[in-house]
N, C-alpha and C positions, 0 to 999 in steps of 0.2 A: 391628702387634703380634701376636705369636703368642698365640692365644686359649686353646687347650686344652692342658693338661699332665697327664701322669701324675704325681701328687703323691706323692713319697716323704716320708712323715710323719716318720720317724725316731723313735727312742725318746723323746727328751726332750720333744717337743711333745705326746706323748700324756698326760703327767702333770706332770712337774716344771716345764715351761715352757709350760703350757697357755694362758697369756695370749698367747703367740706364735701359737698356732693360732687362738685366738679372734679376734685382730686381723687375721691373714692372711685368714681366711674372711670377715671383715667388709669388708675393702677390695677383695677380688678381684672381686665382682660390679660394683662401681663402676668399676673399671678395665677391665671387660670380660674378665676372666680366669676361665676355668672350670677348676677343680681336680677331678681324678678320682683319689681315693686308690687307690694300687696295692693290690689285694687280695692278701693273703698275703705282704706284704713282711716281711723280717726285718731285725734289727739289722745295720748295716754292719760292726760290729766296732770302730768308732772307730779309734784308732791303736794299740790294744793287741793285738787279736786277731791281727793280721798278724805280730807278733813271736813269738807262740806257735805258730801254725799258718798260714803264708802260703797254702798250697794251699786249706785249708778256707775261709779268708777270701775268697780269689778265687772259689771256687765259690759261696759265699753271695751275693756281689755280682754275679756273672754271672747268678745266678738272679733277683736283684732287677731287673737291667736287662732280662733276658729277659721278665719279667712285663710291663714297660713296653712292650717291643717288641710283645707280643701286643695291646696297647691301641693301637698305632700312633701313639704320642704321644711327644714329648720328655719327659724327666724334669725336674721342678722340685723342689728342696729348699730349705728355709730354713736348714738347719744347715750351717755352713761345714765342719765335720769330715766330715759325710756327703758333702758336695760333693767334698771332696778324696779320700776313700776310694773313692767310686763312680767318679770320674774316673781315679784311679790304676788301678783295676781295668779300666776300659774301655781305657786305654792299653796295659796289659799284654796284654789279650785281643786287641786289634787288632794287636799287634806280635809275635804268635807263639804266644800261649798258648790261643787259641780252641779248637783241635782237642783239646788235652789236657783242658781244662776241660769241653768238651762231652761227653766220655765220662762224666763224673760227672753232668751234667745229664740225659743220656739215660736214666739210671736213673729219673728222674721224668718222663720223656716231655717234656723241655724242651730248648731249644736257644738258644744265644746267637748272634745274627747280626751284631750291631754296627750296627744301624740306628737306635738311639735316642740322640739327643744328650742331654747333661746340662747343666743350667743352674741358676742360683740366683735368688732373688727380686731380689737386688741387681743382678745382671746384666740381668735383664729390665727392671727399672725404668731402669737407666742407658742402655739402648738406646732407651728411649722417653720421654725427659725432656720432649719437646715435647708428647706426649700427656698426660703427667702435669700439666703446666702448665694445660692446658685443663680438667682435672678438679678442680683446686684450688678449693674453695669458701671456705676460711678460711685465707688466706695466713699463714704463721707469722712475720709481721713482728715483729722485736724479740727473737725467741727465739734465744739463743746456744747453738749445738750443738758439742760436741766429738765428732768422727766417729772411732770406734774400729773399725778394720778387724780387728785381731787377726792371728793367723797364717794360718789356713786359708782365708781369703777371697782371699788373693793369693799365698801361697807353698806349694810352689815354683812359680815362674813357668813352668818347663819342663814342668810337668804341667798346671797350670790354664790358662795361656796367654791369659787374657782381657785382661790389662793389665800394666803394669810392677809388679813386686813391691816396688820401692824408691820409686816415685813414682806411686802409683795416683791416679786422678781420679774414678772412677765414683761413689763414695759422696758426695763433695763436690758433684758435679753434681746428684745427686738431692736433697740437702738444700737446695741453692740453688733448685731448681725448686719446692720447697715454700714458698719465701719466707723461710726461716730464714737465719741468719747462721752461717757456719762459723768457729769460733774457732781460733787457733793451738793446736796440740796435738802436741807432739813425741813423745808416747807412742802415737800412733795406730796404729803398725804393730808394736807390741811384743806379746809373748805375755801373755795374762791369767793363765796358770798353771793353768788348769782341770785339765788332764790330770796335773798333778803335785801336786794339792792334798793327797793323803794321804802320798805318799813324801817330799815336800819342803815340809811345811807352813809352816815359818818363812820360807823363801825366797818362797813363793807369797804369803804375807801381805804381805811387803815389796813385791812386784811389784804386787799389787792396790792397796795404799796409794799407791804412786808414781803409778799411772795416775789414780786419783781425785784426788790432790793436784795433778797437772799440769793436769787439767781445771778444778779449782777456782781455781788460781792464774791461769788465763786467763779467769776470770769466766764459765765455761760454766754455763748453766742446767740442762744435762743432758748425759749421755754417751749416744750412740746407737750401737748395733752391729747388724750384719746376722746375727750368730751367737748363737743362744740359749744356747750354752755359755758364751760370753764374758759375755752378759748375766747369767746365773746367777752366775758367779764374782764379777763386780763388784757385783751387787745383793745376793745372799744373804750373801756373806762380807764385805761392805764394813764393817759395824760392827765385826766382830772384827779385821779388818785395821787399821782406823783406831785402834782402842783399842790394838793392839799397838805402833803407832808414835806413839802419843799425839797423833794428829791429830784436830782437831775438824771437819774438812771432811766434809761429806756431800753427795753429788751423785746425783740420780735417774738410774737407768739404764734406758733405753727400748730395746725392740726396734725395728728399722727399720719393721716393719709398723705399730707403734703411732704412730710419728711421722707416717707417711704418712696414717694414718687421721685424725689430728687435722686435717691440712690438707684432707682430703676432707670435713670437716664432721661427722665422727662424734663421739659423746660418749666420754668417758673410760671410762664403764661399758661401752659397746659394744666398747671396745678392750681390756678386761681390766685396766685400770689398778689395780683393787682387789687384784690378785694380786701387784703389784710390792712388794718388801720395803721398799726405801727410798721413802718417800712421794713420788709423782710427781703427785698430784692438784692441786697448785698451779701446775703448768706451764701456760703460755698462759692 
């Protein structure tokens, strides 16, 4: 297992989804992972900034990657949107944009070389399921999990390239390694609606409700996602979405790192469960 990473924290883990950071930093030492936060990182721009100023967005992410290159480590992020934006930038830079963008970086005495790979927590775990099995102290036997990939963990496949975007297996392999049971979940690859919450509020409420109801109908004890933005959408906005559709179903939404932490024997307090909006304290 790759042990050391340049950690791209991303905006959401610093505040709104701090339980994702809490749980990640709790499980990392147990798994033998060393996270070194990239000093001076900036927002990746999510998927909105590139529509306003694609050059500025590319410069910003070339700088983020260049900072990691100076650390001589691959980049790890737990945010699927950050993963997609950084990987998209790296692809563009490596396929002809590097020289142009480096003229901007040179003004700050920086240079993008293309030497740092970009990965996610999900991908690292999926590549090392046999190691994870050896680390499990409290197998999650009997826990029924709905695995929600969302969009940016797998799409577009042409950019991310880790696995099939229509039939991915990585998430399920990790959940199984933890001893939990993966339930049927037809909504597992659908969009949670996070990036459209404000311009398309009604549609997003319906999307959120449909995802939660699908998990509930399949008797899931929880929905787990590798993306903190998906977690926020399904957790923070769940009550409002369910009230909108007159659904009484309520399903706890966990970060991947929280689920892993439970199997590693950590307490819910150590994993930030008290920050989850939909009560998850009764799980396991």
